C-alpha positions as CSV (number, residue, x, y, z in Angstrom):
1,X,-1.9,35.1,12.2
2,X,-3.6,35.9,15.5
3,X,-7.0,35.1,14.0
4,X,-5.7,31.7,12.9
5,X,-4.9,30.8,16.5
6,X,-8.6,31.2,17.4
7,X,-9.5,28.1,15.4
8,X,-8.6,24.5,16.3
9,X,-5.3,23.4,15.0
10,X,-6.2,19.8,14.1
11,X,-8.5,20.8,11.2
12,X,-11.8,20.0,12.8
13,X,-14.9,21.6,11.5
14,X,-18.6,22.1,12.3
15,X,-21.5,20.2,10.8
16,X,-21.5,22.5,7.8
17,X,-17.7,21.9,7.2
18,X,-16.6,25.3,8.5
19,X,-13.5,25.7,10.7
20,X,-14.5,25.9,14.4
21,X,-13.4,28.3,17.1
22,X,-11.4,26.5,19.8
23,X,-12.9,28.6,22.6
24,X,-16.5,27.9,21.8
25,X,-16.5,24.2,20.8
26,X,-15.3,20.9,21.9
27,X,-13.5,19.9,25.2
28,X,-15.5,18.8,28.2
29,X,-18.3,21.2,27.4
30,X,-19.1,19.2,24.3
31,X,-18.5,15.9,25.9
32,X,-21.0,16.6,28.6
33,X,-23.8,16.1,26.0
34,X,-22.4,12.7,25.1
35,X,-21.9,11.2,28.5
36,X,-25.7,10.8,29.1
37,X,-26.1,8.6,26.0
38,X,-23.1,6.4,27.0
39,X,-24.6,5.9,30.5
40,X,-28.1,4.9,29.2
41,X,-26.7,2.8,26.4
42,X,-24.6,0.8,28.9
43,X,-27.6,0.6,31.1
44,X,-29.6,-0.9,28.3
45,X,-26.9,-3.3,27.2
46,X,-26.0,-4.6,30.7
47,X,-29.7,-4.7,31.6
48,X,-30.1,-7.3,28.9
49,X,-26.7,-9.1,29.0
50,X,-26.4,-9.5,32.7
51,X,-29.7,-11.4,33.1
52,X,-30.3,-12.8,29.6
53,X,-29.0,-16.2,30.6
54,X,-31.8,-16.4,33.3
55,X,-34.5,-15.3,30.9
56,X,-33.4,-17.9,28.3
57,X,-33.4,-20.7,30.9
58,X,-36.6,-19.8,32.9
59,X,-38.8,-18.3,30.1
60,X,-37.6,-19.9,26.9
61,X,-36.6,-23.2,28.5
62,X,-33.1,-23.4,27.1
63,X,-30.5,-25.7,28.7
64,X,-27.4,-24.3,30.3
65,X,-25.1,-24.9,27.4
66,X,-27.5,-23.4,24.8
67,X,-28.3,-20.4,27.0
68,X,-24.6,-19.6,27.6
69,X,-23.8,-20.1,23.9
70,X,-26.7,-17.8,22.8
71,X,-25.7,-15.1,25.3
72,X,-22.1,-15.2,24.1
73,X,-23.2,-15.2,20.5
74,X,-25.4,-12.2,20.9
75,X,-22.8,-10.3,23.0
76,X,-20.2,-11.2,20.4
77,X,-22.4,-9.8,17.7
78,X,-22.9,-6.5,19.6
79,X,-19.1,-6.1,19.8
80,X,-18.3,-7.4,16.3
81,X,-20.7,-5.3,14.2
82,X,-18.8,-2.0,15.1
83,X,-16.3,-3.1,12.4
84,X,-18.9,-2.2,9.7
85,X,-20.0,1.0,11.5
86,X,-16.5,2.2,11.9
87,X,-15.7,1.6,8.3
88,X,-18.7,3.5,7.1
89,X,-17.8,6.4,9.4
90,X,-14.2,6.6,8.5
91,X,-14.7,6.1,4.7
92,X,-18.0,7.7,3.9
93,X,-20.3,9.7,6.2
94,X,-18.3,10.5,9.3
95,X,-18.9,9.6,13.0
96,X,-21.8,12.0,13.7
97,X,-24.1,10.7,10.9
98,X,-23.2,7.1,11.4
99,X,-24.0,7.4,15.0
100,X,-27.3,9.2,14.3
101,X,-28.6,6.5,11.9
102,X,-27.4,3.6,14.1
103,X,-28.8,5.0,17.4
104,X,-32.3,5.0,15.8
105,X,-31.9,1.3,14.9
106,X,-30.7,0.6,18.5
107,X,-33.7,2.3,20.0
108,X,-36.0,0.4,17.6
109,X,-34.4,-2.8,18.8
110,X,-35.1,-1.9,22.4
111,X,-38.7,-1.1,21.6
112,X,-39.1,-4.4,19.9
113,X,-37.5,-6.2,22.8
114,X,-39.8,-4.5,25.3
115,X,-42.7,-5.7,23.1
116,X,-41.3,-9.2,23.0
117,X,-41.5,-9.5,26.8
118,X,-44.7,-7.5,27.3
119,X,-47.2,-8.2,24.5
120,X,-49.1,-11.4,25.4
121,X,-49.0,-12.9,21.9
122,X,-45.2,-12.3,21.7
123,X,-44.2,-13.9,25.0
124,X,-44.7,-17.3,26.6
125,X,-47.5,-17.5,29.2
126,X,-46.5,-18.2,32.8
127,X,-48.4,-19.4,35.8
128,X,-46.9,-19.2,39.3
129,X,-43.5,-18.6,37.8
130,X,-43.6,-21.6,35.5
131,X,-43.7,-20.7,31.8
132,X,-45.1,-22.7,28.9
133,X,-42.8,-23.5,26.0
134,X,-42.4,-20.6,23.7
135,X,-43.7,-20.8,20.1
136,X,-41.4,-20.6,17.1
137,X,-42.8,-17.1,16.4
138,X,-42.1,-15.9,19.9
139,X,-38.6,-17.2,19.9
140,X,-37.9,-15.7,16.4
141,X,-39.4,-12.3,17.4
142,X,-37.3,-12.2,20.6
143,X,-34.0,-13.0,18.8
144,X,-34.9,-10.6,16.0
145,X,-35.2,-7.8,18.6
146,X,-31.9,-8.7,20.2
147,X,-30.0,-8.7,16.9
148,X,-31.6,-5.4,15.8
149,X,-29.9,-4.0,18.9
150,X,-26.7,-5.6,17.8
151,X,-26.9,-3.9,14.4
152,X,-27.6,-0.6,16.0
153,X,-24.6,-1.0,18.3
154,X,-22.5,-1.5,15.2
155,X,-22.7,2.2,14.4
156,X,-23.0,3.7,17.9
157,X,-20.3,1.8,19.8
158,X,-17.2,2.7,17.7
159,X,-18.2,6.2,17.0
160,X,-19.6,7.8,20.2
161,X,-16.4,7.3,22.2
162,X,-14.2,8.3,19.3
163,X,-16.4,11.3,18.6
164,X,-15.9,12.3,22.2
165,X,-12.1,12.0,21.9
166,X,-12.3,14.2,18.8
167,X,-13.5,17.1,20.9
168,X,-9.9,17.5,22.2
169,X,-7.3,19.1,19.9
170,X,-4.1,17.1,19.9
171,X,-2.1,20.2,18.8
172,X,-3.2,22.1,21.9
173,X,-1.0,21.3,24.9
174,X,-3.9,22.1,27.4
175,X,-6.5,20.0,25.5
176,X,-4.1,17.1,25.0
177,X,-3.5,17.0,28.7
178,X,-7.3,16.9,29.3
179,X,-7.6,14.1,26.7
180,X,-5.3,11.9,28.8
181,X,-8.1,11.7,31.4
182,X,-10.9,11.5,28.9
183,X,-11.2,7.7,28.5
184,X,-11.0,7.2,32.3
185,X,-14.0,9.5,32.9
186,X,-15.8,8.3,29.7
187,X,-15.7,4.7,31.1
188,X,-16.7,6.1,34.5
189,X,-20.1,7.2,33.0
190,X,-20.3,3.9,31.3
191,X,-19.9,2.1,34.6
192,X,-22.6,4.2,36.2
193,X,-25.1,2.9,33.6
194,X,-23.9,-0.6,34.1
195,X,-24.3,-0.2,37.9
196,X,-27.9,0.8,37.7
197,X,-28.5,-2.1,35.3
198,X,-27.0,-4.8,37.5
199,X,-28.5,-3.3,40.7
200,X,-31.8,-1.8,39.7
201,X,-32.9,-3.3,36.3
202,X,-32.1,-6.9,37.2
203,X,-34.3,-6.6,40.3
204,X,-37.1,-4.9,38.4
205,X,-37.0,-7.7,35.7
206,X,-37.3,-10.5,38.2
207,X,-39.7,-8.9,40.6
208,X,-41.7,-6.2,38.8
209,X,-41.7,-7.5,35.2
210,X,-39.3,-7.9,32.3
211,X,-41.3,-5.3,30.2
212,X,-40.6,-2.5,32.8
213,X,-37.0,-3.7,33.1
214,X,-36.4,-3.2,29.4
215,X,-38.8,-0.2,29.0
216,X,-36.8,2.1,31.5
217,X,-33.5,2.1,29.5
218,X,-35.5,2.5,26.3
219,X,-37.0,5.7,27.5
220,X,-33.6,6.7,28.9
221,X,-32.0,6.3,25.5
222,X,-34.6,8.5,23.8
223,X,-34.0,11.3,26.4
224,X,-30.2,11.0,26.1
225,X,-30.5,11.2,22.3
226,X,-32.5,14.4,22.6
227,X,-29.7,15.8,24.9
228,X,-27.1,14.7,22.4
229,X,-28.6,16.7,19.6
230,X,-29.0,19.8,21.8
231,X,-25.2,19.8,22.0
232,X,-24.8,19.9,18.2
233,X,-23.5,23.5,17.9
234,X,-20.6,22.7,20.3
235,X,-19.3,19.6,18.5
236,X,-16.1,19.4,16.5
237,X,-16.0,17.0,13.5
238,X,-13.0,15.3,11.9
239,X,-12.8,15.7,8.1
240,X,-12.9,12.4,6.2
241,X,-9.5,12.2,4.5
242,X,-9.2,8.6,3.5
243,X,-10.2,7.4,0.0
244,X,-10.5,3.6,0.5
245,X,-9.0,2.3,3.7
246,X,-9.7,-1.4,3.1
247,X,-8.4,-1.3,-0.4
248,X,-5.1,0.3,0.7
249,X,-4.6,-2.1,3.6
250,X,-5.2,-5.2,1.3
251,X,-3.0,-3.8,-1.5
252,X,0.1,-3.2,0.5
253,X,0.8,-6.9,1.5
254,X,-0.2,-8.1,-2.0
255,X,2.3,-5.8,-3.7
256,X,5.0,-6.6,-1.1
257,X,4.5,-10.3,-1.9
258,X,4.8,-9.7,-5.6
259,X,8.0,-7.8,-5.0
260,X,9.3,-10.4,-2.5
261,X,12.4,-11.2,-4.6
262,X,13.4,-7.6,-5.0
263,X,16.0,-6.0,-2.8
264,X,14.9,-2.9,-0.8
265,X,17.1,0.1,-1.5
266,X,19.5,1.1,1.2
267,X,18.3,4.7,1.0
268,X,14.7,5.0,2.1
269,X,14.3,8.1,0.0
270,X,14.4,5.9,-3.1
271,X,11.1,4.3,-2.0
272,X,7.9,5.6,-3.7
273,X,6.3,8.6,-2.1
274,X,4.2,11.5,-3.2
275,X,5.5,15.1,-3.0
276,X,4.9,16.7,0.4
277,X,2.9,19.5,-1.4
278,X,0.3,16.8,-2.3
279,X,-0.4,16.1,1.4
280,X,-0.5,19.8,2.3
281,X,-2.9,20.7,-0.5
282,X,-5.3,17.7,0.3
283,X,-5.1,18.0,4.0
284,X,-4.0,14.4,4.3
285,X,-1.2,13.5,6.8
286,X,2.0,12.1,5.5
287,X,3.4,9.2,7.5
288,X,7.2,8.8,7.4
289,X,9.2,5.6,7.2
290,X,9.8,3.4,10.3
291,X,12.2,0.4,10.6
292,X,9.5,-2.0,11.7
293,X,8.0,-4.8,9.5
294,X,10.6,-4.1,6.8
295,X,9.2,-6.8,4.5
296,X,6.3,-4.5,3.8
297,X,8.6,-1.8,2.5
298,X,8.9,-3.8,-0.7
299,X,5.4,-2.6,-1.6
300,X,6.9,0.9,-2.1
301,X,9.8,-0.2,-4.4
302,X,9.8,1.6,-7.7
303,X,9.6,-1.0,-10.6
304,X,9.1,-1.0,-14.4
305,X,5.6,-2.4,-13.9
306,X,2.6,-0.4,-15.2
307,X,1.1,-0.8,-11.7
308,X,2.2,2.1,-9.5
309,X,3.8,1.1,-6.2
310,X,2.3,1.9,-2.9
311,X,3.4,5.1,-1.2
312,X,5.5,5.0,1.9
313,X,2.6,6.6,3.8
314,X,0.2,3.7,2.8
315,X,2.9,1.2,3.7
316,X,3.4,2.8,7.1
317,X,-0.4,2.8,7.7
318,X,-0.4,-1.0,6.9
319,X,2.5,-1.5,9.3
320,X,0.6,0.4,12.1
321,X,-2.4,-1.8,11.6
322,X,-0.3,-5.0,11.6
323,X,1.3,-3.9,14.9
324,X,-2.1,-3.3,16.4
325,X,-3.4,-6.7,15.1
326,X,-0.6,-8.5,17.0
327,X,-1.6,-6.8,20.2
328,X,-5.2,-7.4,19.5
329,X,-4.7,-11.2,19.1
330,X,-3.4,-11.5,22.7
331,X,-6.4,-9.6,24.1
332,X,-8.9,-12.3,23.0
333,X,-8.2,-14.7,25.9
334,X,-8.7,-11.9,28.5
335,X,-12.0,-11.0,26.8
336,X,-13.0,-14.7,27.2
337,X,-12.4,-14.4,30.9
338,X,-14.7,-11.4,31.1
339,X,-17.4,-13.3,29.3
340,X,-17.9,-15.4,32.5
341,X,-19.5,-12.5,34.3
342,X,-22.8,-12.6,32.4
343,X,-22.8,-16.4,32.0
344,X,-21.3,-19.0,34.3
345,X,-20.8,-16.6,37.2
346,X,-24.5,-15.9,37.1
347,X,-25.4,-19.6,36.9
348,X,-23.0,-20.3,39.7
349,X,-24.8,-17.7,41.8
350,X,-28.2,-19.2,41.2
351,X,-27.2,-22.3,43.1
352,X,-26.1,-20.4,46.3
353,X,-28.0,-18.9,49.2
354,X,-29.2,-15.5,48.0
355,X,-31.3,-14.5,51.0
356,X,-30.6,-11.1,52.6
357,X,-32.7,-11.0,55.7
358,X,-35.9,-13.0,56.0
359,X,-37.7,-11.9,52.9
360,X,-35.4,-10.3,50.3
361,X,-33.6,-12.5,47.8
362,X,-30.7,-11.1,45.8
363,X,-30.9,-11.7,42.0
364,X,-27.9,-13.7,41.0
365,X,-27.1,-11.3,38.1
366,X,-27.0,-8.3,40.6
367,X,-23.6,-9.5,41.8
368,X,-22.3,-8.1,38.6
369,X,-22.8,-4.7,40.2
370,X,-19.7,-5.3,42.3
371,X,-17.7,-5.4,39.0
372,X,-19.0,-1.9,38.4
373,X,-18.7,-0.7,41.9
374,X,-15.1,-1.7,42.1
375,X,-14.5,0.2,38.8
376,X,-16.3,3.3,40.0
377,X,-14.1,3.3,43.1
378,X,-10.9,2.5,41.3
379,X,-11.2,5.0,38.3
380,X,-10.9,8.2,40.4
381,X,-8.1,6.6,42.5
382,X,-6.3,5.6,39.3
383,X,-6.7,9.1,37.7
384,X,-6.2,11.2,40.8
385,X,-3.5,9.3,42.7
386,X,-1.9,6.5,40.8
387,X,-1.2,8.5,37.6
388,X,0.4,11.5,39.4
389,X,2.4,9.2,41.6
390,X,3.8,7.1,38.7
391,X,4.2,10.2,36.6
392,X,6.8,11.5,39.1
393,X,8.6,8.1,39.0
394,X,8.6,7.6,35.2
395,X,8.2,11.0,33.6
396,X,5.4,9.5,31.5
397,X,2.3,11.8,31.1
398,X,0.2,8.7,31.6
399,X,2.1,7.5,34.6
400,X,2.8,4.1,32.9
401,X,2.7,3.1,29.3
402,X,-0.6,1.9,27.9
403,X,0.8,-1.6,27.4
404,X,2.0,-1.7,31.0
405,X,-1.5,-0.8,32.0
406,X,-2.9,-3.6,29.9
407,X,-0.4,-6.1,31.4
408,X,-1.4,-5.2,35.0
409,X,-5.1,-5.7,34.0
410,X,-4.5,-9.1,32.5
411,X,-2.7,-10.3,35.6
412,X,-5.5,-9.2,37.8
413,X,-8.0,-11.0,35.6
414,X,-6.0,-14.2,35.8
415,X,-6.0,-13.9,39.6
416,X,-9.8,-13.3,39.5
417,X,-10.5,-16.5,37.6
418,X,-8.1,-18.5,39.9
419,X,-10.1,-17.2,42.8
420,X,-13.4,-18.2,41.1
421,X,-11.9,-21.7,40.7
422,X,-11.0,-21.8,44.4
423,X,-14.5,-20.7,45.4
424,X,-16.0,-23.4,43.2
425,X,-13.9,-26.0,44.9
426,X,-15.3,-24.7,48.2
427,X,-18.9,-24.9,46.8
428,X,-18.3,-28.5,45.7
429,X,-17.1,-29.4,49.2
430,X,-20.3,-28.0,50.7
431,X,-22.4,-29.9,48.1
432,X,-20.6,-33.1,49.1
433,X,-20.9,-32.4,52.8
434,X,-24.7,-31.8,52.6
435,X,-25.3,-34.6,50.0
436,X,-26.9,-32.2,47.5
437,X,-27.9,-33.8,44.2
438,X,-30.9,-31.8,42.8
439,X,-30.2,-28.9,40.4
440,X,-32.9,-26.9,42.2
441,X,-31.5,-27.5,45.7
442,X,-29.9,-24.4,47.2
443,X,-26.3,-24.9,48.4
444,X,-26.0,-23.6,52.0
445,X,-23.2,-21.2,51.1
446,X,-23.7,-17.4,50.8
447,X,-23.6,-15.9,47.4
448,X,-21.2,-13.3,48.8
449,X,-18.5,-15.9,48.4
450,X,-18.5,-14.8,44.8
451,X,-17.7,-11.1,45.6
452,X,-13.9,-11.4,45.3
453,X,-14.0,-12.7,41.7
454,X,-16.4,-10.0,40.7
455,X,-14.5,-7.2,42.4
456,X,-11.1,-8.3,41.1
457,X,-12.5,-8.3,37.5
458,X,-13.8,-4.8,38.1
459,X,-10.4,-3.6,39.3
460,X,-8.7,-5.4,36.4
461,X,-11.0,-3.6,33.9
462,X,-9.8,-0.2,35.1
463,X,-6.4,-1.2,33.7
464,X,-7.6,-3.5,31.0
465,X,-10.8,-2.3,29.4
466,X,-10.0,1.5,29.6
467,X,-6.5,0.8,28.6
468,X,-7.6,-1.1,25.5
469,X,-10.0,1.6,24.3
470,X,-7.3,4.3,24.8
471,X,-4.6,2.2,23.2
472,X,-6.5,1.4,20.0
473,X,-7.7,5.0,19.6
474,X,-4.4,6.6,20.3
475,X,-2.3,4.2,18.3
476,X,-4.5,3.9,15.2
477,X,-3.7,5.9,12.0
478,X,-5.4,9.3,12.2
479,X,-7.7,8.6,9.2
480,X,-9.1,5.4,10.7
481,X,-9.5,6.1,14.4
482,X,-13.2,4.8,14.5
483,X,-12.0,1.7,12.7
484,X,-9.1,1.5,15.1
485,X,-11.4,1.4,18.2
486,X,-13.1,-1.6,16.7
487,X,-10.0,-3.5,17.6
488,X,-11.3,-3.0,21.1
489,X,-14.9,-3.9,20.4
490,X,-14.2,-6.9,18.1
491,X,-11.7,-8.3,20.7
492,X,-14.6,-8.4,23.2
493,X,-16.9,-9.9,20.6
494,X,-14.5,-12.6,19.5
495,X,-13.8,-13.3,23.2
496,X,-17.5,-14.0,23.6
497,X,-17.5,-16.3,20.6
498,X,-14.4,-18.0,21.8
499,X,-16.0,-18.6,25.2
500,X,-19.1,-20.0,23.4
501,X,-16.8,-22.4,21.4
502,X,-14.9,-23.4,24.5
503,X,-18.0,-24.1,26.6
504,X,-19.5,-26.2,23.8
505,X,-16.3,-28.2,23.1
506,X,-15.5,-28.8,26.8
507,X,-19.1,-30.0,27.3
508,X,-18.8,-32.4,24.4
509,X,-15.3,-33.7,25.3
510,X,-16.0,-34.2,29.0
511,X,-19.4,-35.8,28.5
512,X,-18.2,-38.2,25.8
513,X,-18.8,-41.8,26.6
514,X,-21.3,-41.1,29.3
515,X,-18.8,-39.0,31.4
516,X,-19.8,-36.2,33.7
517,X,-19.8,-32.8,31.9
518,X,-17.8,-30.0,33.5
519,X,-20.6,-27.6,32.6
520,X,-23.8,-29.7,32.8
521,X,-27.4,-28.5,33.3
522,X,-27.1,-29.6,37.0
523,X,-24.3,-27.3,38.2
524,X,-24.5,-29.1,41.6
525,X,-23.2,-32.2,39.8
526,X,-20.6,-30.5,37.4
527,X,-17.0,-29.4,37.7
528,X,-16.9,-25.7,36.9
529,X,-13.7,-25.5,39.0
530,X,-12.0,-27.6,36.3
531,X,-13.2,-25.2,33.5
532,X,-12.0,-22.2,35.5
533,X,-8.7,-23.9,36.0
534,X,-8.4,-24.5,32.3
535,X,-9.0,-20.8,31.7
536,X,-6.3,-19.9,34.1
537,X,-3.8,-22.2,32.3
538,X,-4.5,-20.8,28.8
539,X,-4.4,-17.2,30.3
540,X,-1.0,-17.7,31.7
541,X,0.3,-18.9,28.3
542,X,-1.4,-16.0,26.7
543,X,0.2,-13.6,29.2
544,X,3.6,-14.8,28.0
545,X,2.6,-14.1,24.4
546,X,1.4,-10.6,25.4
547,X,4.7,-9.8,27.0
548,X,6.5,-10.9,23.8
549,X,4.2,-8.8,21.6
550,X,4.4,-5.8,23.9
551,X,8.2,-5.9,24.0
552,X,8.4,-5.6,20.2
553,X,5.8,-2.9,19.8
554,X,6.8,0.6,18.7
555,X,4.5,3.4,19.8
556,X,3.2,5.9,17.3
557,X,4.8,9.3,17.4
558,X,3.2,12.7,17.2
559,X,6.3,14.0,15.4
560,X,6.6,13.7,11.6
561,X,10.3,14.2,11.2
562,X,13.5,13.8,13.2
563,X,16.6,15.5,12.2
564,X,20.1,13.9,12.2
565,X,23.5,15.3,11.2
566,X,24.0,15.0,7.5
567,X,20.4,15.5,6.5
568,X,16.8,15.0,7.5
569,X,15.9,11.4,8.0
570,X,12.2,11.0,8.3
571,X,11.0,8.4,10.8
572,X,8.7,7.7,13.7
573,X,9.8,7.3,17.3
574,X,8.3,6.9,20.7
575,X,7.0,10.2,21.8
576,X,4.4,10.1,24.5
577,X,5.1,6.8,26.1
578,X,8.7,7.3,27.1
579,X,9.3,5.5,30.3
580,X,12.2,3.8,32.1
581,X,9.9,0.8,32.4
582,X,10.3,-1.9,29.8
583,X,7.0,-2.4,28.0
């Protein structure tokens, strides 16, 4: 019995499938080998994304709408492809091997991208800062490189953070407490990489060369991968327990629809379920009945049909995913707001006075570093001060519930875009005062006027982005936690696509009949303030929908059964997120 306690209690194993010793594996010791990769990967991503709109307009001669749309489409692809990577990890080869294969594809894409901006035959020629039109081959090679990175991100993004969280045993009180802080500090390392990208790489790209600006994170990724593999003996691996996740998720609503005219039994024990011995012998986790989404219970009704009904466990997994989907839907608009950072905020900054002293000019994309700086300052304050303070008030280990955290983040985001709209009104007044008409003419207004909107988005992300990653990992069914985190990544991806769609449609509608586009090529003769105001309006409506969805959401419990007088009624209940607050 004593020997058994030496091993992890959550069933994790080493790379050879053997049980692992709790004292010699996992925890922060193992995570330290992962943090470097996350920092360099975020450096690579933001080194591309934060300044891509400028490369497309200055080097590839794309117009404002096309460049914004292409940046959003690529960013969207980077965040959407993790759905495939997570599915492969959860269903077939596990997080470690999916990450391993995908990271090599990611590095290949970075090498190709560095070549696309370095090799003479692959990049447009420039003289005195003016570039010739890129050939079809050059454009094709550039975008092929970008989307190779997107494919690689599909396997790395959903698995590296989840793999890190796997290093903490949920059945160990001490490790579970450490895990509460894991996502805060995981994102902290991510922010460090983003900070170097927006401060250092953007300047290097515009002043020392795009090849060097892309080459540095490429080398960094290679070094961080070497460090990652050095830590292999310390890693814990979750055993793949799911047979076919997608098939089960699709089958439950289909069977429930077929049985729609049947009456659910009043006794839930009459619903179809396998014997508990089956779950113990296979190592799979049995999920007990909950009173939510009762219409899906019809999939577990025993009938005379040759087709066997779904088990209660499979029905409950489908319920869990449905609940997550409803929350996910109301995160799309906030993701659209964040998409402005690497697109319209940057273009807005290029029109302003960027001089710092007599000689130095701030790259417009470098202002994105203030998003990261505000995050870096806010994360330790949140973890070390806010959480302990709120924990005393609410009794919740997290201080506040995860959905409360998201709600606060969404409100801060709305305020940030409202501030952006107000600053744009100020910019338009200055343009009118100085009779500025040319798109190349600098508006005599400091670029630092944009700092509040960047900083507010950074503070909002401490609540929003980290909260979303933690929420979808924590609340996903155990056998699909990689796939669960893709709710987070796909939400960001679809937010980018949605922004691309909105920008295109707003441009077409407002420029119809010879009218002035809100988002024209000449931002000195456009109305970005109207577009930002439009985003604020739809965000306020979305906030109302979020509050509705959050009020109906039932948190996943760590407990399998709850006893009542007269028998054992098996159900889930709120366990970790108990709080006197409402959401």
